[in-house]
TORMAR-39529 format. One record per residue: residue number from 1; residue in three letters; chain; x, z, y of N, C-alpha, C in turn. Coordinates in Angstrom, 2 decimals. Example, Ala and Ser with C-alpha at 12.3 -4.5 7.8 and 13.67 -1.06 7.14 Angstrom:
ATOM  num  residu  chaine    neast      nup   nnorth   caeast     caup  canorth    ceast      cup   cnorth
ATOM    1     ALA       A    13.19     7.80    -5.69    12.30     7.80    -4.50    13.20     7.80    -3.30
ATOM    2     SER       A    12.85     7.08    -2.25    13.67     7.14    -1.06    12.90     7.87     0.03
***
This chain:
ATOM  num  residu  chaine    neast      nup   nnorth   caeast     caup  canorth    ceast      cup   cnorth
ATOM    1     MET       A     0.82     0.00    -1.19     0.00     0.00     0.00     0.87     0.00     1.26
ATOM    2     GLN       A     1.99     0.72     1.20     2.87     0.77     2.36     3.48    -0.60     2.65
ATOM    3     ILE       A     3.72    -1.38     1.61     4.27    -2.72     1.81     3.25    -3.60     2.54
ATOM    4     ALA       A     1.98    -3.43     2.24     0.94    -4.19     2.94     0.93    -3.83     4.43
ATOM    5     TYR       A     1.08    -2.54     4.73     1.19    -2.13     6.13     2.42    -2.75     6.77
ATOM    6     PHE       A     3.51    -2.79     6.02     4.76    -3.38     6.48     4.54    -4.84     6.91
ATOM    7     MET       A     3.85    -5.60     6.06     3.61    -7.02     6.36     2.67    -7.19     7.55
ATOM    8     VAL       A     1.63    -6.38     7.61     0.67    -6.48     8.72     1.32    -6.10    10.04
ATOM    9     ILE       A     2.15    -5.07    10.03     2.85    -4.67    11.26     3.78    -5.77    11.72
ATOM   10     LEU       A     4.52    -6.38    10.80     5.42    -7.47    11.19     4.64    -8.67    11.74
ATOM   11     LEU       A     3.53    -9.02    11.10     2.73   -10.13    11.57     2.15    -9.83    12.95
ATOM   12     ALA       A     1.61    -8.63    13.13     1.03    -8.27    14.43     2.08    -8.27    15.53
ATOM   13     CYS       A     3.26    -7.75    15.24     4.32    -7.75    16.26     4.78    -9.16    16.59
ATOM   14     ALA       A     4.93   -10.00    15.58     5.36   -11.38    15.82     4.34   -12.14    16.66
ATOM   15     LEU       A     3.06   -12.00    16.33     2.03   -12.69    17.10     1.90   -12.12    18.51
ATOM   16     THR       A     2.10   -10.83    18.66     2.07   -10.23    19.99     3.20   -10.74    20.85
ATOM   17     ILE       A     4.38   -10.84    20.28     5.53   -11.37    21.02     5.25   -12.80    21.47
ATOM   18     LEU       A     4.71   -13.61    20.57     4.42   -15.01    20.93     3.33   -15.10    22.00
ATOM   19     ALA       A     2.32   -14.27    21.89     1.23   -14.29    22.87     1.74   -13.86    24.25
ATOM   20     VAL       A     2.56   -12.83    24.29     3.09   -12.38    25.58     4.00   -13.44    26.19
ATOM   21     LYS       A     4.81   -14.09    25.37     5.67   -15.18    25.86     4.82   -16.32    26.41
ATOM   22     PHE       A     3.75   -16.67    25.71     2.85   -17.74    26.18     2.21   -17.36    27.51
ATOM   23     ILE       A     1.71   -16.14    27.62     1.07   -15.69    28.85     2.07   -15.67    30.01
ATOM   24     MET       A     3.27   -15.17    29.75     4.27   -15.11    30.81     4.72   -16.50    31.25
ATOM   25     THR       A     4.81   -17.43    30.31     5.18   -18.80    30.67     4.11   -19.42    31.56
ATOM   26     GLU       A     2.85   -19.25    31.19     1.75   -19.78    32.00     1.68   -19.09    33.36
ATOM   27     PHE       A     1.91   -17.79    33.38     1.90   -17.03    34.63     3.02   -17.52    35.56
ATOM   28     ASN       A     4.20   -17.73    35.01     5.32   -18.22    35.83     5.05   -19.63    36.36
ATOM   29     LYS       A     4.42   -20.47    35.56     4.05   -21.80    36.04     3.07   -21.69    37.20
ATOM   30     GLY       A     2.08   -20.81    37.07     1.10   -20.61    38.14     1.73   -20.08    39.40
ATOM   31     VAL       A     2.65   -19.14    39.27     3.33   -18.58    40.44     4.16   -19.66    41.13
ATOM   32     ASN       A     4.85   -20.48    40.36     5.66   -21.55    40.95     4.80   -22.63    41.60
ATOM   33     GLU       A     3.63   -22.93    41.01     2.74   -23.93    41.60     2.13   -23.46    42.91
ATOM   34     LEU       A     1.93   -22.15    43.04     1.36   -21.61    44.28     2.37   -21.55    45.41
ATOM   35     GLY       A     3.63   -21.74    45.09     4.64   -21.77    46.14     5.34   -20.45    46.40
ATOM   36     TYR       A     5.22   -19.51    45.51     5.92   -18.23    45.67     7.32   -18.36    45.06
ATOM   37     ASN       A     8.17   -19.10    45.71     9.50   -19.37    45.17    10.59   -18.63    45.93
ATOM   38     SER       A    10.35   -17.39    46.26    11.38   -16.62    46.95    12.48   -16.25    45.96
ATOM   39     THR       A    13.58   -15.77    46.46    14.69   -15.41    45.58    14.33   -14.21    44.71
ATOM   40     ALA       A    13.52   -13.30    45.21    13.11   -12.14    44.41    12.25   -12.56    43.23
ATOM   41     VAL       A    11.33   -13.49    43.47    10.47   -13.98    42.39    11.32   -14.72    41.36
ATOM   42     GLN       A    12.23   -15.55    41.82    13.08   -16.30    40.91    13.98   -15.37    40.10
ATOM   43     LYS       A    14.50   -14.33    40.73    15.34   -13.36    40.03    14.54   -12.61    38.97
ATOM   44     ALA       A    13.32   -12.23    39.30    12.46   -11.54    38.33    12.15   -12.44    37.14
ATOM   45     GLN       A    11.85   -13.70    37.41    11.57   -14.64    36.32    12.81   -14.86    35.45
ATOM   46     ASP       A    13.98   -14.91    36.06    15.21   -15.06    35.28    15.50   -13.84    34.43
ATOM   47     ASN       A    15.24   -12.65    34.96    15.44   -11.42    34.18    14.50   -11.36    32.99
ATOM   48     ILE       A    13.27   -11.79    33.17    12.33   -11.82    32.05    12.75   -12.84    31.02
ATOM   49     ALA       A    13.25   -13.99    31.46    13.69   -15.02    30.52    14.87   -14.53    29.68
ATOM   50     ILE       A    15.73   -13.72    30.24    16.87   -13.19    29.50    16.41   -12.17    28.46
ATOM   51     SER       A    15.36   -11.43    28.77    14.92   -10.36    27.88    14.25   -10.86    26.60
ATOM   52     TRP       A    13.88   -12.13    26.51    13.22   -12.63    25.30    14.15   -12.58    24.10
ATOM   53     GLU       A    15.44   -12.80    24.30    16.38   -12.73    23.19    16.44   -11.31    22.64
ATOM   54     MET       A    16.37   -10.32    23.53    16.37    -8.93    23.09    15.11    -8.61    22.29
ATOM   55     THR       A    14.00    -9.24    22.64    12.76    -9.04    21.90    12.90    -9.57    20.47
ATOM   56     ASP       A    13.62   -10.66    20.32    13.86   -11.21    18.99    14.69   -10.24    18.15
ATOM   57     TYR       A    15.71    -9.65    18.76    16.51    -8.65    18.03    15.69    -7.40    17.73
ATOM   58     ALA       A    14.76    -7.06    18.60    13.89    -5.91    18.35    13.05    -6.12    17.11
ATOM   59     MET       A    12.64    -7.35    16.86    11.87    -7.66    15.65    12.73    -7.42    14.40
ATOM   60     MET       A    14.00    -7.78    14.47    14.90    -7.53    13.35    15.09    -6.02    13.15
ATOM   61     GLU       A    15.25    -5.30    14.24    15.41    -3.85    14.15    14.15    -3.19    13.60
ATOM   62     LEU       A    12.99    -3.68    13.98    11.73    -3.15    13.44    11.65    -3.35    11.93
ATOM   63     THR       A    12.07    -4.52    11.47    12.06    -4.80    10.04    12.97    -3.83     9.29
ATOM   64     ILE       A    14.16    -3.63     9.81    15.11    -2.72     9.16    14.60    -1.28     9.22
ATOM   65     PHE       A    14.05    -0.88    10.35    13.53     0.48    10.52    12.37     0.74     9.56
ATOM   66     LEU       A    11.45    -0.21     9.44    10.33    -0.04     8.51    10.81     0.02     7.07
ATOM   67     PHE       A    11.84    -0.75     6.75    12.41    -0.73     5.41    13.02     0.63     5.10
ATOM   68     ILE       A    13.75     1.21     6.03    14.35     2.52     5.83    13.28     3.59     5.66
ATOM   69     ILE       A    12.24     3.54     6.50    11.15     4.50     6.38    10.45     4.36     5.03
ATOM   70     LEU       A    10.30     3.14     4.57     9.66     2.90     3.27    10.49     3.48     2.13
ATOM   71     ILE       A    11.81     3.34     2.20    12.68     3.91     1.17    12.60     5.43     1.17
ATOM   72     VAL       A    12.64     6.03     2.35    12.55     7.49     2.44    11.22     7.99     1.91
ATOM   73     SER       A    10.13     7.32     2.27     8.83     7.77     1.79     8.69     7.57     0.28
ATOM   74     CYS       A     9.28     6.52    -0.27     9.23     6.32    -1.72    10.07     7.37    -2.45
ATOM   75     PHE       A    11.12     7.82    -1.82    11.94     8.86    -2.43    11.20    10.19    -2.48
ATOM   76     LEU       A    10.34    10.43    -1.51     9.64    11.71    -1.43     8.40    11.78    -2.32
ATOM   77     ILE       A     7.97    10.65    -2.87     6.77    10.63    -3.70     7.17    10.74    -5.16
ATOM   78     PRO       A     6.78    11.82    -5.84     7.09    11.90    -7.27     6.17    10.96    -8.07
ATOM   79     THR       A     6.76    10.20    -8.96     6.00     9.19    -9.70     6.30     9.31   -11.20
ATOM   80     HIS       A     5.25     9.22   -11.98     5.42     9.22   -13.43     5.80     7.81   -13.88
ATOM   81     PRO       A     6.68     7.68   -14.87     7.13     6.34   -15.31     6.02     5.45   -15.85
ATOM   82     ILE       A     4.88     6.01   -16.22     3.80     5.17   -16.74     3.26     4.22   -15.66
ATOM   83     PHE       A     3.43     4.59   -14.40     2.94     3.76   -13.31     3.83     2.54   -13.05
ATOM   84     LEU       A     4.91     2.41   -13.80     5.76     1.24   -13.67     5.00    -0.03   -14.04
ATOM   85     VAL       A     4.08     0.07   -15.00     3.26    -1.09   -15.40     2.35    -1.50   -14.24
ATOM   86     VAL       A     1.73    -0.51   -13.61     0.87    -0.80   -12.46     1.70    -1.40   -11.32
ATOM   87     ASN       A     2.88    -0.87   -11.14     3.78    -1.38   -10.10     4.16    -2.83   -10.39
ATOM   88     PHE       A     4.40    -3.14   -11.66     4.79    -4.50   -12.03     3.71    -5.51   -11.67
ATOM   89     PHE       A     2.46    -5.17   -11.94     1.37    -6.09   -11.59     1.06    -6.07   -10.09
ATOM   90     GLY       A     1.29    -4.94    -9.45     1.09    -4.85    -8.01     2.08    -5.69    -7.22
ATOM   91     VAL       A     3.26    -5.91    -7.79     4.27    -6.72    -7.13     3.74    -8.13    -6.88
ATOM   92     PHE       A     3.10    -8.71    -7.87     2.58   -10.07    -7.72     1.50   -10.14    -6.64
ATOM   93     PHE       A     0.66    -9.14    -6.60    -0.38    -9.10    -5.58     0.23    -8.98    -4.17
ATOM   94     LEU       A     1.22    -8.12    -4.02     1.84    -7.94    -2.70     2.64    -9.17    -2.28
ATOM   95     ILE       A     3.28    -9.82    -3.21     4.00   -11.06    -2.87     2.99   -12.14    -2.47
ATOM   96     PHE       A     1.84   -12.19    -3.14     0.79   -13.12    -2.76     0.30   -12.85    -1.34
ATOM   97     ILE       A     0.13   -11.58    -1.00    -0.27   -11.22     0.38     0.83   -11.63     1.36
ATOM   98     GLY       A     2.08   -11.47     0.95     3.19   -11.91     1.79     3.18   -13.41     2.03
ATOM   99     MET       A     2.81   -14.17     1.01     2.71   -15.62     1.17     1.58   -15.99     2.13
ATOM  100     ILE       A     0.46   -15.30     2.01    -0.66   -15.56     2.92    -0.26   -15.24     4.36
ATOM  101     THR       A     0.41   -14.10     4.54     0.84   -13.70     5.88     1.83   -14.70     6.45
ATOM  102     SER       A     2.78   -15.13     5.64     3.78   -16.10     6.08     3.13   -17.44     6.42
ATOM  103     ASN       A     2.18   -17.89     5.62     1.50   -19.15     5.89     0.60   -19.06     7.12
ATOM  104     LEU       A     0.00   -17.91     7.33    -0.81   -17.71     8.54     0.05   -17.84     9.79
ATOM  105     TYR       A     1.21   -17.21     9.76     2.14   -17.31    10.89     2.60   -18.76    11.08
ATOM  106     ALA       A     2.90   -19.44     9.98     3.35   -20.83    10.07     2.27   -21.74    10.65
ATOM  107     GLN       A     1.02   -21.50    10.29    -0.08   -22.31    10.84    -0.26   -22.06    12.34
ATOM  108     ILE       A    -0.07   -20.84    12.76    -0.21   -20.53    14.18     0.95   -21.11    14.97
ATOM  109     VAL       A     2.13   -21.11    14.38     3.32   -21.56    15.09     3.53   -23.07    14.97
ATOM  110     ALA       A     3.32   -23.63    13.79     3.67   -25.03    13.59     2.56   -25.85    12.96
ATOM  111     GLY       A     1.35   -25.36    12.97     0.24   -26.10    12.38    -0.21   -27.25    13.28
ATOM  112     PRO       A    -1.25   -27.96    12.87    -1.72   -29.09    13.66    -2.24   -28.69    15.04
ATOM  113     ASP       A    -2.82   -27.53    15.16    -3.32   -27.04    16.46    -2.48   -25.86    16.94
ATOM  114     ALA       A    -1.18   -25.95    16.78    -0.29   -24.83    17.11    -0.30   -24.55    18.61
ATOM  115     VAL       A    -0.65   -23.33    18.94    -0.68   -22.91    20.34     0.69   -22.43    20.78
ATOM  116     PHE       A     1.40   -21.79    19.87     2.66   -21.14    20.22     3.88   -21.91    19.76
ATOM  117     ALA       A     3.79   -23.22    19.64     4.91   -24.01    19.10     6.15   -23.93    19.98
ATOM  118     THR       A     5.98   -24.09    21.28     7.15   -24.06    22.16     7.70   -22.64    22.31
ATOM  119     GLU       A     6.82   -21.65    22.29     7.28   -20.27    22.42     8.03   -19.82    21.16
ATOM  120     ALA       A     7.60   -20.29    20.00     8.22   -19.87    18.75     9.65   -20.39    18.62
ATOM  121     ALA       A     9.96   -21.49    19.29    11.32   -22.02    19.22    12.34   -21.06    19.81
ATOM  122     THR       A    11.90   -20.17    20.68    12.80   -19.20    21.31    13.20   -18.10    20.34
ATOM  123     PHE       A    12.34   -17.78    19.39    12.54   -16.61    18.53    13.00   -17.04    17.14
ATOM  124     THR       A    14.28   -17.24    16.97    14.80   -17.71    15.68    14.78   -16.61    14.62
ATOM  125     ILE       A    15.09   -15.38    14.99    15.10   -14.29    14.01    13.67   -13.98    13.54
ATOM  126     THR       A    12.74   -13.94    14.47    11.35   -13.69    14.11    10.82   -14.79    13.20
ATOM  127     ASN       A    11.15   -16.03    13.51    10.72   -17.15    12.66    11.33   -17.03    11.26
ATOM  128     PHE       A    12.59   -16.61    11.19    13.24   -16.45     9.89    12.55   -15.35     9.08
ATOM  129     ILE       A    12.30   -14.21     9.71    11.66   -13.09     9.02    10.28   -13.49     8.51
ATOM  130     MET       A     9.50   -14.14     9.36     8.15   -14.50     8.95     8.13   -15.66     7.94
ATOM  131     SER       A     9.11   -16.55     8.01     9.16   -17.65     7.04     9.54   -17.17     5.64
ATOM  132     TYR       A    10.44   -16.20     5.58    10.91   -15.68     4.30    10.29   -14.33     3.96
ATOM  133     LEU       A     9.15   -14.03     4.53     8.50   -12.74     4.29     8.22   -12.45     2.81
ATOM  134     PRO       A     7.74   -13.42     2.02     7.51   -13.10     0.60     8.80   -12.70    -0.13
ATOM  135     PHE       A     9.91   -13.34     0.20    11.19   -13.00    -0.43    11.69   -11.64     0.05
ATOM  136     ILE       A    11.52   -11.37     1.33    11.91   -10.07     1.88    11.08    -8.97     1.24
ATOM  137     VAL       A     9.78    -9.21     1.09     8.89    -8.23     0.46     9.27    -8.02    -1.00
ATOM  138     ALA       A     9.61    -9.09    -1.71    10.02    -8.95    -3.11    11.28    -8.09    -3.22
ATOM  139     GLY       A    12.24    -8.32    -2.34    13.46    -7.51    -2.35    13.17    -6.06    -2.01
ATOM  140     ILE       A    12.30    -5.84    -1.04    11.95    -4.47    -0.66    11.22    -3.76    -1.80
ATOM  141     ILE       A    10.32    -4.46    -2.47     9.60    -3.85    -3.60    10.58    -3.51    -4.71
ATOM  142     PHE       A    11.52    -4.38    -4.97    12.52    -4.11    -6.00    13.32    -2.85    -5.67
ATOM  143     VAL       A    13.80    -2.75    -4.44    14.60    -1.58    -4.04    13.76    -0.31    -4.05
ATOM  144     THR       A    12.55    -0.37    -3.50    11.72     0.83    -3.47    11.26     1.26    -4.86
ATOM  145     SER       A    11.06     0.31    -5.76    10.70     0.66    -7.13    11.85     1.41    -7.81
ATOM  146     ILE       A    13.06     0.94    -7.58    14.22     1.63    -8.15    14.31     3.04    -7.59
ATOM  147     VAL       A    14.15     3.18    -6.28    14.23     4.50    -5.65    13.11     5.41    -6.15
ATOM  148     MET       A    11.91     4.89    -6.24    10.76     5.70    -6.63    10.87     6.18    -8.09
ATOM  149     TYR       A    11.24     5.28    -8.99    11.29     5.65   -10.41    12.59     6.35   -10.77
ATOM  150     MET       A    13.62     6.17    -9.97    14.85     6.94   -10.16    14.56     8.41    -9.85
ATOM  151     ARG       A    13.83     8.63    -8.81    13.46    10.00    -8.41    12.53    10.61    -9.44
ATOM  152     GLY       A    11.62     9.83   -10.00    10.65    10.34   -10.97    11.29    10.70   -12.29
ATOM  153     SER       A    12.40    10.02   -12.66    13.04    10.31   -13.94    14.12    11.37   -13.84
ATOM  154     ALA       A    14.44    11.81   -12.62    15.48    12.82   -12.45    14.93    14.19   -12.86
ATOM  155     PRO       A    15.79    15.01   -13.49    15.33    16.35   -13.86    15.12    17.22   -12.64
ATOM  156     GLN       A    14.09    18.08   -12.72    13.76    18.92   -11.56    13.92    20.37   -11.83
***
């Protein structure tokens, strides 16, 4: 269940970043069309344009941070080894959800009616994370399963 939250949080953050970039681009176009081209306005627009790269790195940091929290929470949950069978079948379901999430992002970014196509070109790390989300989720499930069942089989 935590992996599903992981995927939804990443999707929501990626779409929020793209929406804010789209709104700011349109806002800057409107400001420039109205003739507010003072040096202060231009400097503010340049500072915002520089900060988009940091937003892309923030998405990578969020992914790593959520992964670490997931490992810690899996370590704290005692699990009986019989649930390994349930975990095995749950992996396929979660990877399927990851594929749906990744395809949803791809349709929004690069589909036939893509609204955020030009904005998405700015965010290479976010595009990588969302494109390979099923593989990232599979790796995370593998690591968390090892941590969870390692803890469950340890003597107490």
